MOPAC internal coordinates of N, CA, C and O (Angstrom, degrees):
PM7 1SCF
backbone

  N    0.0000 0     0.00 0     0.00 0    0    0    0
  C    1.4648 1     0.00 0     0.00 0    1    0    0
  C    1.5599 1   110.81 1     0.00 0    2    1    0
  O    1.2310 1   121.75 1   132.35 1    3    2    1
  N    1.3682 1   114.25 1   -47.65 1    3    2    1
  C    1.3599 1   118.25 1  -178.12 1    5    3    2
  C    1.5828 1   113.44 1   -63.77 1    6    5    3
  O    1.2310 1   123.22 1   137.31 1    7    6    5
  N    1.3716 1   111.43 1   -42.69 1    7    6    5
  C    1.4423 1   114.54 1  -179.10 1    9    7    6
  C    1.5719 1   110.97 1   -61.73 1   10    9    7
  O    1.2310 1   121.97 1   140.13 1   11   10    9
  N    1.3403 1   113.84 1   -39.87 1   11   10    9
  C    1.4851 1   117.31 1   179.43 1   13   11   10
  C    1.5798 1   111.81 1   -58.99 1   14   13   11
  O    1.2310 1   121.63 1   134.17 1   15   14   13
  N    1.3170 1   114.49 1   -45.83 1   15   14   13
  C    1.4302 1   120.55 1  -178.29 1   17   15   14
  C    1.4854 1   110.93 1   -64.06 1   18   17   15
  O    1.2310 1   120.19 1   139.70 1   19   18   17
  N    1.3435 1   117.25 1   -40.30 1   19   18   17
  C    1.4840 1   120.60 1   176.20 1   21   19   18
  C    1.5575 1   111.47 1   -59.85 1   22   21   19
  O    1.2310 1   122.05 1   132.94 1   23   22   21
  N    1.3301 1   113.68 1   -47.06 1   23   22   21
  C    1.4392 1   119.07 1  -176.35 1   25   23   22
  C    1.5321 1   110.17 1   -65.48 1   26   25   23
  O    1.2310 1   121.77 1   144.32 1   27   26   25
  N    1.3464 1   114.21 1   -35.68 1   27   26   25
  C    1.4824 1   119.12 1   175.07 1   29   27   26
  C    1.5039 1   113.40 1   -62.50 1   30   29   27
  O    1.2310 1   121.45 1   134.40 1   31   30   29
  N    1.3167 1   114.83 1   -45.60 1   31   30   29
  C    1.4557 1   118.43 1   178.16 1   33   31   30
  C    1.4617 1   107.79 1   -67.71 1   34   33   31
  O    1.2310 1   116.82 1   145.32 1   35   34   33
  N    1.2834 1   123.65 1   -34.68 1   35   34   33
  C    1.4824 1   124.59 1  -177.49 1   37   35   34
  C    1.4930 1   107.94 1   -71.17 1   38   37   35
  O    1.2310 1   117.82 1   145.31 1   39   38   37
  N    1.3331 1   121.75 1   -34.69 1   39   38   37
  C    1.4534 1   120.92 1  -177.80 1   41   39   38
  C    1.4490 1   112.58 1   -85.68 1   42   41   39
  O    1.2310 1   118.68 1   165.88 1   43   42   41
  N    1.3492 1   120.11 1   -14.12 1   43   42   41
  C    1.4057 1   119.45 1  -176.77 1   45   43   42
  C    1.5620 1   112.37 1   -61.66 1   46   45   43
  O    1.2310 1   118.63 1   135.52 1   47   46   45
  N    1.3548 1   120.23 1   -44.48 1   47   46   45
  C    1.4480 1   117.19 1   177.72 1   49   47   46
  C    1.5050 1   112.95 1   -59.19 1   50   49   47
  O    1.2310 1   121.40 1   144.28 1   51   50   49
  N    1.3551 1   114.92 1   -35.72 1   51   50   49
  C    1.4442 1   116.91 1  -176.72 1   53   51   50
  C    1.5446 1   109.22 1   -69.25 1   54   53   51
  O    1.2310 1   121.54 1   143.15 1   55   54   53
  N    1.3195 1   114.67 1   -36.85 1   55   54   53
  C    1.4490 1   116.34 1  -179.91 1   57   55   54
  C    1.5145 1   111.62 1   -69.34 1   58   57   55
  O    1.2310 1   122.08 1   141.02 1   59   58   57
  N    1.3218 1   113.62 1   -38.98 1   59   58   57
  C    1.4926 1   117.82 1   175.20 1   61   59   58
  C    1.5538 1   110.83 1   -60.93 1   62   61   59
  O    1.2310 1   120.50 1   139.26 1   63   62   61
  N    1.3716 1   116.65 1   -40.74 1   63   62   61
  C    1.4405 1   120.11 1  -175.31 1   65   63   62
  C    1.5410 1   105.12 1   -68.32 1   66   65   63
  O    1.2310 1   118.92 1   135.87 1   67   66   65
  N    1.3726 1   119.67 1   -44.13 1   67   66   65
  C    1.4360 1   121.45 1  -179.35 1   69   67   66
  C    1.5455 1   111.26 1   -57.49 1   70   69   67
  O    1.2310 1   122.93 1   134.44 1   71   70   69
  N    1.3471 1   112.00 1   -45.56 1   71   70   69
  C    1.4253 1   119.01 1   179.55 1   73   71   70
  C    1.5251 1   112.38 1   -58.67 1   74   73   71
  O    1.2310 1   121.85 1   135.43 1   75   74   73
  N    1.3391 1   114.07 1   -44.57 1   75   74   73
  C    1.4652 1   117.26 1   179.16 1   77   75   74
  C    1.4967 1   110.08 1   -67.33 1   78   77   75
  O    1.2310 1   118.70 1   139.16 1   79   78   77
  N    1.3227 1   120.09 1   -40.84 1   79   78   77
  C    1.4345 1   118.84 1   179.32 1   81   79   78
  C    1.5227 1   112.75 1   -62.73 1   82   81   79
  O    1.2310 1   120.92 1   140.80 1   83   82   81
  N    1.3884 1   115.85 1   -39.20 1   83   82   81
  C    1.4719 1   120.42 1   175.43 1   85   83   82
  C    1.5093 1   111.90 1   -58.22 1   86   85   83
  O    1.2310 1   121.45 1   131.48 1   87   86   85
  N    1.4310 1   114.82 1   -48.52 1   87   86   85
  C    1.4176 1   117.73 1  -177.38 1   89   87   86
  C    1.5289 1   112.34 1   -66.34 1   90   89   87
  O    1.2310 1   120.84 1   145.60 1   91   90   89
  N    1.3125 1   116.00 1   -34.40 1   91   90   89
  C    1.4335 1   121.24 1   178.42 1   93   91   90
  C    1.5172 1   110.68 1   -66.25 1   94   93   91
  O    1.2310 1   121.49 1   140.14 1   95   94   93
  N    1.3625 1   114.76 1   -39.86 1   95   94   93
  C    1.4747 1   117.53 1   178.42 1   97   95   94
  C    1.4422 1   111.72 1   -68.54 1   98   97   95
  O    1.2310 1   117.38 1   138.06 1   99   98   97
  N    1.3182 1   122.58 1   -41.94 1   99   98   97
  C    1.4202 1   123.03 1   179.54 1  101   99   98
  C    1.5616 1   111.29 1   -67.13 1  102  101   99
  O    1.2310 1   121.31 1   144.53 1  103  102  101
  N    1.3277 1   115.11 1   -35.47 1  103  102  101
  C    1.4592 1   119.12 1   178.34 1  105  103  102
  C    1.5273 1   109.78 1   -67.79 1  106  105  103
  O    1.2310 1   119.90 1   140.46 1  107  106  105
  N    1.3276 1   117.80 1   -39.54 1  107  106  105
  C    1.4442 1   123.10 1   176.71 1  109  107  106
  C    1.4862 1   110.48 1   -61.11 1  110  109  107
  O    1.2310 1   120.91 1   133.98 1  111  110  109
  N    1.3269 1   115.86 1   -46.02 1  111  110  109
  C    1.4779 1   120.88 1  -178.05 1  113  111  110
  C    1.5687 1   107.53 1   -63.84 1  114  113  111
  O    1.2310 1   120.74 1   134.39 1  115  114  113
  N    1.3398 1   116.19 1   -45.61 1  115  114  113
  C    1.4584 1   118.28 1   177.39 1  117  115  114
  C    1.4368 1   115.32 1   -57.97 1  118  117  115
  O    1.2310 1   122.55 1   133.56 1  119  118  117
  N    1.4422 1   112.72 1   -46.44 1  119  118  117
  C    1.4712 1   119.29 1   179.48 1  121  119  118
  C    1.5381 1   112.89 1   -60.33 1  122  121  119
  O    1.2310 1   121.22 1   140.23 1  123  122  121
  N    1.3181 1   115.27 1   -39.77 1  123  122  121
  C    1.4084 1   120.62 1  -179.11 1  125  123  122
  C    1.4928 1   111.71 1   -68.13 1  126  125  123
  O    1.2310 1   119.80 1   139.78 1  127  126  125
  N    1.3510 1   117.98 1   -40.22 1  127  126  125
  C    1.4342 1   124.14 1   175.63 1  129  127  126
  C    1.5022 1   109.77 1   -62.83 1  130  129  127
  O    1.2310 1   120.86 1   136.76 1  131  130  129
  N    1.2964 1   115.96 1   -43.24 1  131  130  129
  C    1.4753 1   120.95 1  -179.66 1  133  131  130
  C    1.5215 1   113.10 1   -63.45 1  134  133  131
  O    1.2310 1   120.85 1   140.88 1  135  134  133
  N    1.3298 1   115.98 1   -39.12 1  135  134  133
  C    1.4445 1   121.13 1  -176.00 1  137  135  134
  C    1.5747 1   108.39 1   -76.55 1  138  137  135
  O    1.2310 1   120.56 1   137.60 1  139  138  137
  N    1.3146 1   116.53 1   -42.40 1  139  138  137
  C    1.5015 1   119.84 1  -169.46 1  141  139  138
  C    1.4908 1   112.62 1   -90.62 1  142  141  139
  O    1.2310 1   118.80 1   156.87 1  143  142  141
  N    1.3320 1   119.89 1   -23.13 1  143  142  141
  C    1.4941 1   120.89 1  -176.18 1  145  143  142
  C    1.4920 1   110.22 1   -56.71 1  146  145  143
  O    1.2310 1   118.49 1   133.48 1  147  146  145
  N    1.3776 1   120.49 1   -46.52 1  147  146  145
  C    1.5046 1   119.22 1  -179.35 1  149  147  146
  C    1.5286 1   111.12 1   -61.28 1  150  149  147
  O    1.2310 1   120.75 1   143.59 1  151  150  149
  N    1.3665 1   116.18 1   -36.41 1  151  150  149
  C    1.4372 1   120.64 1  -179.32 1  153  151  150
  C    1.5088 1   109.85 1   -66.64 1  154  153  151
  O    1.2310 1   120.82 1   132.27 1  155  154  153
  N    1.3888 1   116.03 1   -47.73 1  155  154  153
  C    1.4209 1   120.03 1  -175.59 1  157  155  154
  C    1.5271 1   111.72 1   -68.70 1  158  157  155
  O    1.2310 1   120.01 1   152.91 1  159  158  157
  N    1.3380 1   117.59 1   -27.09 1  159  158  157
  C    1.4983 1   119.88 1  -178.08 1  161  159  158
  C    1.4794 1   111.78 1   -71.58 1  162  161  159
  O    1.2310 1   120.47 1   150.74 1  163  162  161
  N    1.3176 1   116.70 1   -29.26 1  163  162  161
  C    1.4766 1   121.08 1   179.79 1  165  163  162
  C    1.5059 1   113.84 1   -63.70 1  166  165  163
  O    1.2310 1   120.10 1   180.00 1  167  166  165

């Protein structure tokens, strides 16, 4: 039980980091599309 909780606590920052990286990536893709789509459409 204790080992599981320790590993859960240990993996939580990693999961948060991965989630943040995914959100940043999707936001960057969205931002890039928003910026470049008007240019590409011309």
